[in-house]
C-alpha positions as CSV (number, residue, x, y, z in Angstrom):
1,M,210.7,-17.8,-25.3
2,E,209.9,-14.0,-25.5
3,Q,206.1,-14.8,-25.9
4,R,206.3,-16.9,-22.7
5,Q,208.0,-14.6,-20.5
6,R,205.8,-12.0,-21.4
7,G,203.2,-14.0,-21.0
8,S,200.4,-15.2,-23.4
9,F,196.2,-15.7,-23.9
10,T,195.3,-19.2,-23.2
11,G,193.7,-19.4,-26.7
12,K,191.2,-17.5,-29.2
13,L,188.6,-17.5,-26.3
14,G,190.9,-16.2,-24.0
15,Y,191.8,-13.5,-26.4
16,V,188.1,-12.3,-27.6
17,L,186.6,-11.9,-24.6
18,S,189.8,-10.1,-23.0
19,A,189.9,-7.9,-26.4
20,A,186.0,-7.3,-25.8
21,G,186.5,-6.2,-22.4
22,A,188.8,-3.7,-23.6
23,S,186.6,-2.1,-25.7
24,V,183.3,-2.7,-23.7
25,G,183.8,0.4,-21.6
26,L,182.2,3.5,-20.4
27,G,181.8,5.0,-23.9
28,N,179.6,1.9,-24.8
29,I,177.5,2.2,-22.1
30,W,176.2,5.9,-22.1
31,R,178.5,7.8,-24.9
32,F,177.0,5.6,-27.9
33,P,173.2,6.0,-26.7
34,Y,174.0,9.6,-25.9
35,L,175.2,10.2,-29.8
36,S,172.9,7.6,-31.1
37,A,169.9,10.0,-29.9
38,K,171.3,13.1,-30.8
39,Y,171.9,12.1,-34.0
40,G,169.4,10.8,-35.4
41,G,168.8,7.1,-33.9
42,G,168.6,4.6,-36.3
43,I,170.8,6.5,-39.0
44,F,173.3,6.6,-36.8
45,L,173.5,3.1,-35.9
46,L,173.3,1.8,-39.5
47,V,176.1,4.1,-40.0
48,Y,177.9,3.0,-36.9
49,I,177.5,-0.7,-38.0
50,L,179.0,0.2,-41.2
51,L,182.1,1.9,-40.5
52,A,182.6,-1.1,-37.7
53,L,182.8,-3.4,-40.8
54,T,185.3,-1.6,-42.7
55,F,187.2,0.8,-40.6
56,G,186.9,-0.7,-37.7
57,Y,187.6,-4.0,-38.7
58,T,190.6,-2.7,-40.8
59,M,192.3,-1.0,-37.8
60,I,192.0,-3.7,-35.5
61,I,193.0,-6.3,-38.0
62,A,196.0,-3.9,-38.5
63,E,197.4,-3.5,-34.9
64,T,196.8,-7.1,-33.8
65,A,198.6,-8.3,-36.3
66,I,201.7,-5.8,-35.6
67,G,201.7,-7.0,-32.1
68,R,201.7,-10.7,-32.9
69,A,203.8,-10.2,-35.7
70,T,206.9,-8.6,-33.4
71,G,205.4,-10.0,-29.7
72,K,206.6,-6.4,-28.2
73,S,203.8,-4.0,-27.0
74,P,204.2,-0.9,-28.8
75,I,207.4,1.2,-28.7
76,G,209.5,-2.1,-29.7
77,A,206.9,-3.4,-31.9
78,F,207.1,-0.2,-34.3
79,R,210.7,-0.3,-33.9
80,T,211.0,-3.4,-35.3
81,Y,210.2,-2.6,-39.0
82,S,211.4,0.9,-38.5
83,N,213.7,3.3,-36.9
84,S,212.5,6.5,-39.0
85,G,211.3,9.1,-37.1
86,T,207.2,8.4,-37.9
87,A,207.1,4.5,-36.6
88,R,209.1,6.2,-33.4
89,L,206.1,8.7,-33.0
90,G,203.5,5.8,-33.7
91,G,205.3,4.0,-31.1
92,W,205.4,6.3,-28.5
93,M,202.4,7.7,-29.1
94,N,200.5,4.4,-29.0
95,A,202.8,3.9,-25.6
96,L,201.6,7.3,-24.0
97,I,197.9,7.6,-24.3
98,P,197.1,4.7,-22.2
99,I,199.4,6.2,-19.7
100,L,197.3,9.3,-19.5
101,I,194.0,7.7,-20.0
102,V,193.8,5.0,-17.5
103,P,194.3,8.0,-14.6
104,Y,191.6,10.0,-15.5
105,Y,189.2,7.0,-16.4
106,S,189.8,5.4,-13.1
107,V,188.3,8.3,-11.5
108,I,184.9,8.2,-13.5
109,G,185.3,4.4,-12.4
110,G,185.4,5.7,-9.0
111,W,182.0,7.7,-9.7
112,V,180.8,4.4,-11.0
113,C,181.6,2.6,-7.5
114,K,179.9,5.6,-5.4
115,Y,176.8,4.8,-7.1
116,L,176.7,1.4,-6.7
117,Y,177.1,1.6,-3.2
118,A,175.0,4.9,-3.0
119,F,172.1,2.0,-4.8
120,L,172.9,-0.5,-2.3
121,C,173.0,1.4,0.9
122,T,171.2,5.1,0.6
123,D,167.8,6.3,0.4
124,M,166.4,6.6,-3.2
125,G,165.5,10.3,-2.5
126,T,168.9,11.3,-1.7
127,I,170.4,9.6,-4.8
128,T,167.6,11.2,-7.3
129,S,168.0,14.6,-5.8
130,D,169.4,17.4,-8.1
131,T,172.7,17.9,-6.6
132,F,173.6,14.6,-5.2
133,F,175.7,13.7,-8.8
134,T,177.6,17.9,-8.4
135,D,178.0,17.5,-4.4
136,F,180.0,14.6,-4.6
137,I,182.0,15.6,-7.8
138,S,183.4,18.5,-5.6
139,N,183.7,16.6,-2.4
140,G,187.7,15.9,-3.2
141,V,187.7,13.3,0.3
142,S,185.1,11.3,-1.5
143,T,185.9,11.5,-5.1
144,E,189.8,10.5,-4.1
145,F,188.5,7.4,-1.8
146,W,186.0,5.5,-4.7
147,F,189.0,6.7,-7.3
148,G,191.3,5.0,-4.6
149,V,188.8,1.7,-4.4
150,F,188.3,1.5,-8.2
151,V,192.4,1.4,-8.9
152,L,193.0,-1.2,-6.1
153,L,190.5,-3.3,-8.0
154,D,192.5,-2.4,-11.1
155,L,195.9,-3.2,-10.0
156,L,194.9,-6.3,-8.2
157,V,194.0,-8.0,-11.6
158,I,197.1,-6.5,-12.9
159,F,199.0,-8.2,-10.6
160,M,198.2,-11.8,-11.3
161,G,199.3,-11.7,-14.5
162,V,197.6,-12.2,-18.4
163,E,196.6,-15.8,-17.9
164,N,195.6,-15.4,-14.3
165,G,194.2,-11.9,-13.9
166,I,193.3,-10.5,-17.5
167,E,192.2,-13.3,-19.4
168,R,190.4,-15.3,-15.8
169,I,188.4,-11.9,-15.2
170,S,187.5,-11.6,-18.6
171,R,186.0,-14.8,-18.9
172,I,183.9,-14.2,-16.1
173,M,182.8,-10.4,-16.2
174,M,182.2,-10.4,-19.9
175,P,179.3,-13.0,-20.1
176,L,178.0,-11.5,-16.5
177,L,178.1,-8.2,-18.7
178,L,175.9,-9.7,-21.2
179,V,173.7,-11.3,-19.3
180,L,172.9,-8.0,-17.0
181,A,172.7,-6.1,-20.2
182,V,169.9,-9.0,-21.6
183,V,168.3,-8.7,-18.5
184,I,167.7,-4.9,-17.8
185,C,166.9,-4.1,-21.7
186,A,164.0,-6.9,-21.6
187,Y,163.0,-5.3,-18.2
188,V,162.7,-1.8,-19.8
189,I,161.8,-2.1,-23.2
190,S,158.4,-3.6,-21.1
191,R,157.8,-0.4,-19.9
192,P,154.6,1.6,-21.1
193,G,155.6,4.1,-23.5
194,A,159.7,2.4,-24.2
195,I,158.3,1.1,-27.8
196,A,158.9,4.6,-29.1
197,G,162.2,4.9,-27.9
198,V,163.1,1.5,-29.5
199,R,161.9,2.2,-32.8
200,Y,163.8,5.3,-33.0
201,F,166.7,3.8,-31.7
202,L,166.8,0.8,-34.4
203,I,164.8,1.9,-37.0
204,P,166.8,4.3,-40.1
205,D,165.4,7.5,-40.9
206,L,167.2,9.1,-43.8
207,K,165.8,12.5,-43.0
208,N,167.6,12.8,-40.0
209,F,171.2,12.0,-41.9
210,S,174.0,14.5,-42.0
211,W,177.6,14.9,-42.1
212,M,178.0,14.9,-38.4
213,T,176.4,11.6,-38.6
214,V,179.5,10.1,-39.9
215,A,181.6,11.9,-38.3
216,A,180.3,11.5,-34.7
217,A,180.1,7.6,-35.7
218,M,184.0,7.6,-36.8
219,G,184.7,9.5,-33.5
220,Q,182.8,6.7,-31.1
221,M,185.0,4.2,-33.3
222,F,188.1,5.2,-31.1
223,Y,186.4,4.7,-28.1
224,S,184.1,1.3,-28.8
225,L,187.0,-0.7,-30.5
226,S,189.8,0.6,-28.5
227,I,191.7,1.8,-31.9
228,A,194.9,3.3,-31.3
229,M,195.4,3.0,-27.7
230,G,198.2,0.7,-27.5
231,I,195.9,-2.1,-26.1
232,L,195.1,-4.2,-29.2
233,V,199.0,-4.1,-30.1
234,T,200.1,-5.3,-26.7
235,F,197.3,-7.8,-26.6
236,G,198.5,-9.0,-30.0
237,S,202.0,-9.9,-28.5
238,Y,200.2,-12.0,-26.3
239,M,198.1,-13.6,-29.1
240,K,199.1,-17.2,-29.9
241,K,200.1,-18.1,-33.9
242,D,197.1,-20.8,-33.7
243,V,194.7,-18.3,-32.9
244,S,192.9,-16.8,-36.1
245,I,193.3,-12.8,-36.2
246,E,190.7,-12.6,-38.4
247,D,188.1,-14.6,-36.9
248,S,188.8,-13.1,-33.7
249,T,188.1,-9.6,-35.0
250,R,184.7,-10.0,-36.2
251,Q,183.9,-12.0,-33.0
252,V,185.1,-8.9,-31.2
253,E,183.4,-6.4,-33.3
254,I,180.1,-8.4,-32.8
255,F,180.7,-8.1,-28.9
256,D,181.7,-4.9,-28.6
257,T,179.0,-3.8,-31.1
258,G,176.2,-5.8,-29.6
259,I,176.8,-4.8,-26.0
260,A,176.4,-1.1,-27.8
261,I,173.2,-1.8,-29.2
262,L,172.2,-3.5,-25.8
263,A,173.2,0.0,-24.0
264,G,171.3,1.8,-26.5
265,L,167.9,-0.3,-25.9
266,M,168.7,0.0,-22.2
267,I,169.1,3.7,-21.9
268,I,167.0,5.0,-25.2
269,P,163.6,3.1,-24.1
270,A,163.9,4.2,-20.6
271,V,164.5,7.5,-21.0
272,F,161.6,7.8,-23.8
273,A,159.3,6.4,-21.2
274,F,160.5,8.6,-18.6
275,S,160.4,11.6,-20.5
276,G,157.4,11.3,-22.5
277,G,159.2,10.6,-26.1
278,D,161.1,13.6,-25.4
279,A,164.6,12.7,-27.5
280,K,166.7,16.1,-26.1
281,A,166.4,14.4,-22.9
282,L,169.0,12.0,-23.9
283,K,171.4,14.4,-25.0
284,Q,173.4,15.4,-21.5
285,G,176.2,13.7,-21.6
286,P,178.0,12.6,-18.9
287,S,175.4,13.6,-16.7
288,L,172.9,11.3,-18.0
289,M,174.2,7.5,-16.5
290,F,174.5,9.7,-13.3
291,D,171.5,11.9,-13.1
292,M,168.6,11.4,-15.4
293,M,169.0,7.4,-15.1
294,P,168.8,7.3,-11.1
295,K,165.6,9.4,-11.8
296,I,164.3,7.1,-14.2
297,F,164.9,4.3,-11.6
298,A,163.6,5.8,-9.0
299,G,160.3,5.9,-10.9
300,M,160.2,2.3,-12.0
301,E,158.9,-0.3,-10.2
302,F,162.1,-2.8,-8.6
303,G,163.8,0.2,-9.7
304,R,166.7,0.0,-6.7
305,I,167.3,-3.4,-8.2
306,I,167.5,-2.7,-11.4
307,G,169.6,0.2,-10.8
308,I,172.0,-1.9,-8.6
309,L,172.1,-4.4,-11.6
310,F,172.7,-1.4,-14.4
311,F,175.6,-0.1,-12.4
312,V,177.3,-3.4,-11.6
313,L,177.2,-4.1,-15.4
314,V,178.5,-0.4,-15.8
315,L,181.2,-0.9,-13.5
316,F,182.1,-4.3,-15.3
317,A,182.4,-2.3,-18.3
318,A,184.6,0.3,-17.1
319,L,186.8,-2.7,-15.0
320,T,187.4,-4.2,-17.9
321,S,188.9,-1.8,-20.4
322,S,190.8,0.1,-17.1
323,I,192.2,-3.4,-16.6
324,A,193.4,-3.1,-20.6
325,L,194.5,0.4,-20.5
326,T,197.1,-0.8,-17.2
327,E,198.1,-3.7,-18.6
328,C,199.2,-1.8,-21.9
329,A,201.1,0.5,-19.6
330,V,203.0,-2.0,-18.0
331,S,203.5,-4.2,-21.1
332,I,205.7,-0.9,-22.3
333,F,207.6,-0.8,-18.8
334,T,208.7,-4.6,-18.7
335,D,209.4,-4.9,-22.4
336,E,211.5,-1.5,-22.6
337,F,213.4,-0.8,-19.3
338,G,213.2,-4.3,-18.6
339,W,211.0,-4.2,-15.0
340,S,209.6,-7.1,-13.1
341,R,205.6,-6.9,-13.5
342,V,205.4,-5.8,-9.8
343,K,207.8,-2.7,-10.6
344,G,205.8,-1.5,-13.9
345,T,202.7,-2.0,-11.9
346,I,203.7,-0.4,-8.9
347,V,204.9,2.6,-11.0
348,I,201.5,3.0,-13.0
349,G,199.8,3.1,-10.2
350,I,201.3,5.5,-8.8
351,I,201.0,7.2,-12.3
352,M,197.5,6.8,-11.9
353,V,197.1,8.2,-8.5
354,A,198.9,11.4,-9.6
355,L,197.1,12.6,-12.7
356,G,194.1,10.8,-11.4
357,S,194.2,13.0,-8.1
358,L,194.1,15.9,-10.4
359,S,191.2,14.8,-12.0
360,C,189.7,14.2,-9.2
361,L,190.1,17.3,-7.6
362,G,189.6,19.4,-10.9
363,Y,185.9,19.8,-9.9
364,G,186.2,20.3,-6.6
365,P,189.5,22.4,-4.8
366,L,191.5,22.2,-8.0
367,A,188.4,23.6,-9.7
368,F,189.9,27.3,-10.2
369,I,192.9,25.7,-12.6
370,K,191.9,25.7,-16.1
371,I,193.5,24.5,-19.2
372,I,192.6,26.1,-22.2
373,G,189.6,26.4,-20.3
374,M,188.8,23.0,-19.4
375,S,189.2,21.1,-15.9
376,F,192.1,18.6,-15.5
377,L,189.7,15.5,-16.8
378,D,188.2,17.2,-19.4
379,F,191.5,18.3,-20.4
380,F,193.2,14.9,-20.6
381,D,190.2,13.8,-22.1
382,F,190.3,16.0,-25.3
383,L,194.6,15.6,-25.4
384,T,194.3,11.6,-25.8
385,N,191.2,11.2,-28.0
386,S,190.7,14.3,-29.8
387,V,194.1,14.8,-30.3
388,M,196.5,12.1,-29.9
389,M,194.7,8.9,-30.8
390,P,194.2,10.1,-34.4
391,I,197.4,10.7,-35.0
392,S,198.2,7.6,-33.0
393,A,195.8,6.0,-35.8
394,L,197.2,7.6,-38.6
395,M,201.0,6.5,-38.2
396,I,199.5,3.0,-37.7
397,C,198.8,3.1,-41.1
398,L,201.5,4.9,-42.2
399,Y,203.7,1.9,-40.6
400,V,201.6,-0.9,-42.2
401,T,201.9,0.8,-45.9
402,R,205.4,2.2,-45.9
403,Y,207.5,0.3,-43.6
404,M,206.3,-3.2,-42.0
405,G,204.5,-3.9,-45.5
406,V,200.5,-4.8,-46.1
407,W,201.8,-8.2,-47.4
408,R,203.7,-8.9,-44.1
409,V,200.0,-7.9,-41.9
410,E,198.4,-10.5,-44.7
411,Q,201.1,-12.9,-43.5
412,E,200.3,-12.9,-39.8
413,V,196.7,-13.1,-40.7
414,M,196.9,-16.4,-42.9
415,Q,199.5,-18.0,-40.4
416,D,198.9,-21.6,-40.2
417,G,196.1,-21.3,-43.6
418,H,193.2,-19.2,-41.8
419,P,191.8,-17.7,-44.7
420,F,192.1,-13.8,-44.6
421,R,188.6,-13.3,-46.5
422,R,188.1,-9.4,-46.3
423,K,191.9,-8.8,-47.5
424,K,190.9,-6.8,-50.6
425,V,188.6,-5.0,-48.0
426,F,191.4,-4.0,-45.8
427,R,194.5,-3.4,-48.8
428,F,191.8,-0.4,-50.0
429,M,191.1,0.1,-46.6
430,I,194.7,1.1,-45.0
431,R,196.1,2.7,-47.7
432,Y,193.6,5.3,-48.9
433,I,190.1,5.5,-46.7
434,C,191.6,5.3,-43.1
435,P,193.7,7.6,-43.5
436,I,191.3,10.2,-44.6
437,F,189.0,9.7,-42.0
438,V,191.7,10.1,-38.9
439,V,192.8,13.1,-40.5
440,V,188.8,14.2,-40.4
441,I,188.4,12.8,-37.1
442,L,191.2,14.5,-36.1
443,L,190.5,18.0,-37.5
444,T,186.6,17.6,-36.6
445,S,187.1,16.9,-32.9
446,I,189.6,19.7,-32.4
447,A,187.3,22.1,-34.2
448,N,184.7,21.0,-32.0
449,A,186.9,21.2,-28.3
450,F,187.5,25.0,-29.6
451,G,183.7,25.8,-30.4
452,W,183.9,25.9,-34.0
453,I,181.1,23.3,-34.8
454,R,179.3,21.6,-32.4
455,I,179.4,17.2,-32.6
């Protein structure tokens, strides 16, 4: 009865597209190509795929099984099998992360809306000027407006519910996103000089391998697969019992990794062609998408059209991830406080506007305020991604092995006679390797943020 009251996906396709939509976001579009270029291209891609098949697979299985077995959002799910401090910490950590991420993520979503509008209506010379991006993000009024546009798009879908909102939008956006990615890739790869970028990205070269390749790929797992954000627990609670968790996990992995590879094939060959084969041009982080890519499009035939398609694709990716984060927060409010979906959506909307406004203004009127040397947006990103998510992942591993029991996860995966083909891999990873991985990610991320090492 509770599952029907909370809403559910109509079936396997609805879950897979919604979970893939949660996973495919800005991290796939710009962060994956940026890290791939920085840490060896093909060798980074190979390491990432190996980790996705082991570490990523294990965490998705665990979180989805926790959600479906309990039928609850993170706080209630972790409380089901234990009321210990570790279990409570895991539940609250999973609950707080999406509430803190979605405001600043929506700010970046607003930047995407602005660039899409600019490619539709603004002179290309203006868009590609060296100061266009910095002038925009330092203008508090403009960033607030576009942030508000993105928030309204997000909340509209959440108001519509699980089946009529999230699932329906994902069924439309995810196939379109895939088609757009393929079209842009095909065009970019056909540009002169682009094949060198394709080779760099796809062909592993052991000479480029280092420990930092592994550390960076492990960190990317969290961004790419929505691990330890509470999303997979929440979406698992909406999954029907006759849907195979293992098969769905494999399809989410394939879809997410495929989009990341397509993003690499969109961006890396384009930058190679634009820069004459200089891989250093890729190492610009966030400004790569908002500064370098418009200049590349401006130099292409049909550049405005390609730019429009690119930012439509990025908007779809940003919106599906933002919707998943917001839904997780709303689910927590409805489960823990008994609020209606409308009230929960209004409250998270207020939180998004309040915290998101700090991130909006942090590059403009509030730029003089720094938290451990970071702007508001950078600080929220550091707190959630570098500190809270690794701790949350560690709590998930401990919860499964000490309280819920690995056997219960296996039982949930094998509901209705579904096979658990990689059961031995799951057991070994969740008990031994995953906890080590997340501790390494935590220490590496903190050391990187404080400048002790550089990723």
